[in-house]
C-alpha positions as CSV (number, residue, x, y, z in Angstrom):
1,X,10.4,-35.0,-43.9
2,X,8.7,-38.1,-45.4
3,X,5.1,-38.8,-44.6
4,X,6.1,-41.9,-42.6
5,X,8.6,-39.9,-40.5
6,X,5.9,-37.2,-39.8
7,X,3.6,-39.9,-38.6
8,X,6.2,-41.3,-36.2
9,X,6.8,-37.8,-34.8
10,X,3.1,-37.2,-34.3
11,X,2.8,-40.5,-32.5
12,X,5.8,-39.6,-30.3
13,X,4.3,-36.2,-29.3
14,X,0.9,-37.8,-28.7
15,X,2.4,-40.4,-26.3
16,X,4.4,-37.7,-24.6
17,X,1.3,-35.5,-24.0
18,X,-0.7,-38.5,-22.7
19,X,2.1,-39.5,-20.3
20,X,2.2,-35.9,-18.9
21,X,-1.5,-35.9,-18.5
22,X,-1.6,-39.1,-16.6
23,X,1.3,-38.0,-14.3
24,X,-0.1,-34.6,-13.6
25,X,-3.7,-35.7,-13.1
26,X,-2.6,-38.2,-10.4
27,X,0.0,-35.9,-8.8
28,X,-0.7,-34.5,-5.4
29,X,-1.9,-30.9,-5.7
30,X,0.7,-28.3,-4.6
31,X,-0.1,-26.4,-1.4
32,X,-1.4,-22.8,-1.8
33,X,1.5,-20.4,-1.7
34,X,1.3,-16.7,-1.1
35,X,4.7,-16.1,-2.7
36,X,4.9,-18.7,-5.6
37,X,7.8,-19.2,-7.9
38,X,7.0,-17.5,-11.2
39,X,10.2,-18.1,-13.2
40,X,13.8,-19.2,-13.1
41,X,16.4,-17.2,-14.9
42,X,19.9,-18.8,-15.2
43,X,19.2,-20.7,-11.9
44,X,17.9,-17.7,-10.1
45,X,14.3,-17.8,-8.8
46,X,11.8,-15.1,-9.5
47,X,8.9,-15.1,-7.1
48,X,5.7,-13.1,-6.8
49,X,7.3,-10.8,-4.3
50,X,10.1,-10.0,-6.7
51,X,7.6,-8.6,-9.3
52,X,5.0,-7.3,-6.9
53,X,3.8,-3.7,-7.3
54,X,1.1,-2.0,-5.2
55,X,-1.5,-2.9,-7.9
56,X,-0.5,-6.5,-7.9
57,X,-0.5,-6.6,-4.1
58,X,-4.0,-5.2,-4.0
59,X,-5.1,-7.9,-6.4
60,X,-3.5,-10.7,-4.4
61,X,-5.1,-9.3,-1.3
62,X,-8.5,-9.3,-3.0
63,X,-8.0,-12.9,-4.1
64,X,-7.1,-13.9,-0.6
65,X,-10.2,-12.2,0.8
66,X,-12.4,-14.0,-1.8
67,X,-10.8,-17.3,-1.0
68,X,-11.3,-16.7,2.7
69,X,-15.1,-16.4,2.0
70,X,-15.4,-19.3,-0.4
71,X,-13.1,-21.9,1.1
72,X,-15.1,-22.5,4.3
73,X,-18.3,-23.1,2.2
74,X,-16.5,-25.7,0.0
75,X,-15.0,-27.4,3.0
76,X,-18.3,-27.6,4.9
77,X,-20.1,-28.9,1.8
78,X,-17.7,-31.9,1.7
79,X,-17.9,-32.5,5.5
80,X,-21.7,-32.4,5.8
81,X,-22.4,-35.9,4.5
82,X,-20.0,-37.4,7.1
83,X,-20.5,-35.2,10.2
84,X,-23.9,-34.6,11.8
85,X,-22.7,-31.5,13.5
86,X,-22.3,-29.8,10.2
87,X,-25.5,-28.0,9.1
88,X,-25.4,-25.8,6.0
89,X,-29.0,-24.9,6.1
90,X,-29.9,-23.6,9.5
91,X,-33.3,-22.1,10.3
92,X,-32.6,-18.4,10.4
93,X,-35.3,-16.0,11.5
94,X,-35.2,-12.3,11.8
95,X,-37.8,-10.6,14.0
96,X,-39.6,-7.4,13.1
97,X,-37.9,-5.7,16.1
98,X,-34.5,-6.6,14.8
99,X,-35.3,-5.0,11.4
100,X,-36.7,-1.9,13.0
101,X,-33.6,-1.6,15.3
102,X,-31.3,-1.9,12.3
103,X,-33.3,0.8,10.4
104,X,-33.0,3.2,13.3
105,X,-29.5,2.4,14.5
106,X,-28.1,3.0,11.0
107,X,-30.1,6.2,10.4
108,X,-31.7,4.9,7.2
109,X,-34.6,7.3,7.3
110,X,-32.8,9.4,4.7
111,X,-32.6,6.4,2.4
112,X,-36.3,5.8,2.3
113,X,-39.4,4.8,4.3
114,X,-39.2,1.7,6.6
115,X,-41.9,-0.2,4.7
116,X,-39.8,0.1,1.5
117,X,-36.5,-0.8,3.0
118,X,-37.6,-3.5,5.5
119,X,-37.4,-6.5,3.0
120,X,-33.8,-5.6,2.0
121,X,-32.8,-5.1,5.6
122,X,-34.3,-8.5,6.5
123,X,-32.4,-10.3,3.7
124,X,-29.2,-8.5,4.7
125,X,-29.6,-9.6,8.4
126,X,-30.3,-13.2,7.3
127,X,-27.2,-13.2,5.2
128,X,-25.1,-11.9,8.1
129,X,-26.5,-14.5,10.5
130,X,-25.9,-17.3,8.0
131,X,-22.3,-16.1,7.5
132,X,-21.8,-16.1,11.3
133,X,-23.2,-19.6,11.5
134,X,-20.9,-20.9,8.7
135,X,-17.9,-19.3,10.4
136,X,-18.8,-21.1,13.6
137,X,-19.2,-24.4,11.8
138,X,-15.8,-23.8,10.1
139,X,-14.2,-23.1,13.5
140,X,-15.7,-26.4,14.8
141,X,-14.2,-28.3,11.8
142,X,-10.8,-26.8,12.5
143,X,-11.0,-27.6,16.2
144,X,-12.0,-31.2,15.6
145,X,-9.2,-31.7,13.1
146,X,-11.5,-32.5,10.3
147,X,-9.7,-30.1,8.0
148,X,-6.3,-28.6,7.5
149,X,-6.1,-25.3,5.7
150,X,-3.1,-24.1,3.7
151,X,-4.5,-20.7,2.9
152,X,-2.2,-17.9,4.0
153,X,-2.4,-14.2,3.6
154,X,-0.2,-12.5,1.0
155,X,3.2,-11.3,2.2
156,X,3.4,-7.6,3.2
157,X,3.9,-5.3,0.3
158,X,7.3,-3.6,0.7
159,X,8.5,-0.8,-1.6
160,X,12.1,-0.1,-2.4
161,X,12.3,3.7,-2.5
162,X,15.4,5.6,-3.6
163,X,16.3,8.4,-1.2
164,X,18.2,10.2,-3.9
165,X,18.8,13.9,-3.2
166,X,16.2,14.1,-0.4
167,X,16.7,16.8,2.2
168,X,17.7,14.8,5.3
169,X,17.1,15.3,9.0
170,X,17.7,13.2,12.1
171,X,20.5,10.6,12.2
172,X,22.2,10.3,8.8
173,X,23.0,6.5,9.2
174,X,19.9,5.5,11.2
175,X,18.6,2.0,10.3
176,X,15.0,3.4,10.0
177,X,13.8,6.2,7.7
178,X,10.6,8.1,7.3
179,X,10.7,9.4,3.7
180,X,8.1,11.9,2.5
181,X,6.9,12.8,-1.0
182,X,5.1,16.1,-0.7
183,X,3.7,19.2,-2.4
184,X,3.9,22.8,-1.0
185,X,0.4,23.7,-2.1
186,X,-1.3,20.5,-0.9
187,X,-3.5,21.3,2.2
188,X,-3.1,17.7,3.5
189,X,0.7,18.0,3.3
190,X,0.5,21.1,5.4
191,X,-1.7,19.3,7.9
192,X,0.9,16.5,8.1
193,X,3.8,18.8,9.0
194,X,2.7,19.2,12.6
195,X,2.4,15.4,13.0
196,X,5.8,14.9,11.4
197,X,7.3,17.4,13.8
198,X,5.9,15.4,16.8
199,X,7.3,12.2,15.3
200,X,10.8,13.7,14.9
201,X,10.7,15.2,18.4
202,X,9.9,11.8,19.8
203,X,12.6,9.8,17.8
204,X,15.2,12.6,17.2
205,X,18.5,10.8,16.3
206,X,16.9,7.3,16.3
207,X,15.6,7.6,12.8
208,X,16.3,9.5,9.6
209,X,13.8,11.7,7.8
210,X,13.9,12.5,4.2
211,X,11.9,15.0,2.1
212,X,11.4,14.7,-1.6
213,X,9.2,16.7,-4.0
214,X,6.0,15.6,-5.6
215,X,4.2,18.7,-7.0
216,X,0.8,17.8,-8.4
217,X,-0.1,19.1,-11.8
218,X,-3.2,21.0,-10.6
219,X,-1.2,23.0,-8.1
220,X,0.1,25.4,-10.6
221,X,2.9,27.0,-8.5
222,X,4.0,23.9,-6.5
223,X,6.8,23.0,-8.9
224,X,8.3,26.5,-8.7
225,X,8.1,26.3,-4.9
226,X,10.0,23.0,-5.0
227,X,12.7,24.5,-7.2
228,X,12.9,27.6,-4.9
229,X,13.5,25.5,-1.7
230,X,16.3,23.7,-3.5
231,X,17.8,27.1,-4.4
232,X,17.6,28.0,-0.8
233,X,19.2,24.7,0.1
234,X,22.3,25.8,-1.8
235,X,22.8,28.5,0.8
236,X,21.8,26.4,3.9
237,X,18.2,27.8,4.1
238,X,16.2,24.8,3.0
239,X,14.3,24.3,6.3
240,X,13.5,28.0,6.8
241,X,11.9,28.3,3.3
242,X,10.3,24.9,3.6
243,X,8.4,26.0,6.7
244,X,7.5,29.4,5.2
245,X,6.1,27.8,2.1
246,X,3.7,25.6,4.1
247,X,2.6,28.7,6.0
248,X,1.8,30.5,2.8
249,X,0.4,28.0,0.4
250,X,-1.8,30.4,-1.6
251,X,1.0,32.8,-2.3
252,X,3.8,31.1,-4.2
253,X,4.4,33.0,-7.4
254,X,8.0,33.8,-8.5
255,X,7.5,37.3,-6.9
256,X,6.4,35.7,-3.6
257,X,9.2,33.2,-3.6
258,X,11.8,36.0,-4.0
259,X,10.2,37.9,-1.2
260,X,10.4,34.8,1.1
261,X,14.1,34.4,0.3
262,X,14.7,38.0,1.5
263,X,12.5,37.3,4.6
264,X,14.6,34.3,5.7
265,X,17.8,36.3,4.9
266,X,19.3,34.3,2.1
267,X,22.9,35.6,1.9
268,X,23.3,35.8,-1.9
269,X,20.0,37.0,-3.2
270,X,21.2,37.6,-6.7
271,X,22.3,33.9,-6.9
272,X,19.0,32.8,-5.5
273,X,17.0,34.8,-8.1
274,X,19.2,33.4,-10.9
275,X,18.7,29.9,-9.6
276,X,15.0,30.3,-9.4
277,X,14.5,32.0,-12.8
278,X,16.7,29.5,-14.7
279,X,14.9,26.5,-13.0
280,X,18.2,25.1,-12.0
281,X,16.7,22.3,-10.1
282,X,13.9,21.3,-12.5
283,X,15.5,18.0,-13.2
284,X,15.9,17.2,-9.5
285,X,12.2,17.8,-8.9
286,X,11.3,15.7,-12.0
287,X,13.5,12.9,-10.7
288,X,11.8,13.0,-7.4
289,X,8.4,12.7,-9.1
290,X,9.7,9.8,-11.3
291,X,11.0,7.9,-8.3
292,X,7.8,8.5,-6.4
293,X,5.6,7.4,-9.3
294,X,7.7,4.2,-9.7
295,X,6.9,3.0,-6.1
296,X,3.2,3.9,-6.3
297,X,2.9,7.5,-5.1
298,X,-0.2,9.0,-6.9
299,X,-1.2,11.7,-4.4
300,X,0.3,13.7,-1.6
301,X,1.5,13.4,1.0
302,X,3.0,9.9,0.4
303,X,5.3,8.2,2.9
304,X,7.7,5.3,3.0
305,X,8.7,4.0,6.4
306,X,11.2,1.2,6.6
307,X,14.7,0.0,7.0
308,X,17.3,2.3,5.5
309,X,20.7,1.5,4.0
310,X,22.9,4.6,4.0
311,X,25.3,3.0,1.5
312,X,22.8,2.3,-1.2
313,X,20.5,5.2,-0.1
314,X,17.5,2.9,-0.4
315,X,14.7,2.5,2.2
316,X,12.6,-0.7,2.1
317,X,9.3,-0.7,3.9
318,X,5.7,0.3,4.0
319,X,3.9,2.7,1.7
320,X,1.5,5.1,3.4
321,X,-0.8,7.8,2.0
322,X,-2.5,10.9,3.4
323,X,-2.3,13.1,6.4
324,X,-2.4,10.1,8.8
325,X,-2.7,10.3,12.6
326,X,0.4,10.4,14.7
327,X,-0.1,6.9,16.0
328,X,0.0,5.4,12.5
329,X,3.6,6.7,12.1
330,X,4.6,5.6,15.5
331,X,3.4,2.0,14.9
332,X,5.2,1.7,11.6
333,X,8.5,3.2,13.0
334,X,8.4,0.9,16.1
335,X,7.8,-2.1,13.8
336,X,11.1,-1.4,12.1
337,X,13.0,-0.2,15.1
338,X,12.2,-3.5,16.8
339,X,15.2,-5.9,16.0
340,X,12.8,-8.9,15.8
341,X,10.6,-7.3,13.1
């Protein structure tokens, strides 16, 4: 390319960039979106929800919470010069009695003597009172119509969990499923079993329940236990061994597992022993763990409660962790059983 042609190209690019700058700098800012468009692939939109993982959801939630705190301050700073009712610097006083009451109510004696902690307590209480004042001022601005907010919380984080070869109970084609990822040597998993039984007694054939394996590495015999219950499943004894394993979490060596098979009267004991010793279902357990890790399961027990598609064998819903109270399961199940949810 000749020098003159290069100069013409540079001028063209410069003019183009300046034009874009003018257009964008005078354009109306786009409203805040909790599920923005990230890309378009051959005409198909990809939004934040399409790529969202648990980690990304947690980050967007943190951003929203930070914006919730910062936005009212910026709004009130802009309103103060034009509205006498807005006061960003109220006189805040905290009495000695308030400081002492806070010290006693929160049992701070173990943290230090009152004289040492009193200044920090006073500053904390002042900050709380100022925050409450600003929230009241912000509420006033909204009521008077001085401000319109476009800030919305992030959309719910929904996981898409494959049911795979899970052991199923309840109604096979129910529209709601409770899917568990669990470990036979996890004490919290054992604690959850009683709660899950209450849940299934309540809903019976209104929901499906699925059990998948997630043996943690520091539970040295949990993977053998998972394989054993699948060997028992071959002979229609999954549930019997499943319950027995949770009753005997500290005794799950190969020898113990073979004894349990005899206790529950597995018909073909020779085949069970062969299945267990050859680790016939190692790949199934590994697949359970891979699928659990993919949706954000890091510990046990982990649960997914949501809408279930029997054809695709996928449940789309909420991810929960830990031996949660009975009511937590009921609330989530009711959310998805409700046709309007």
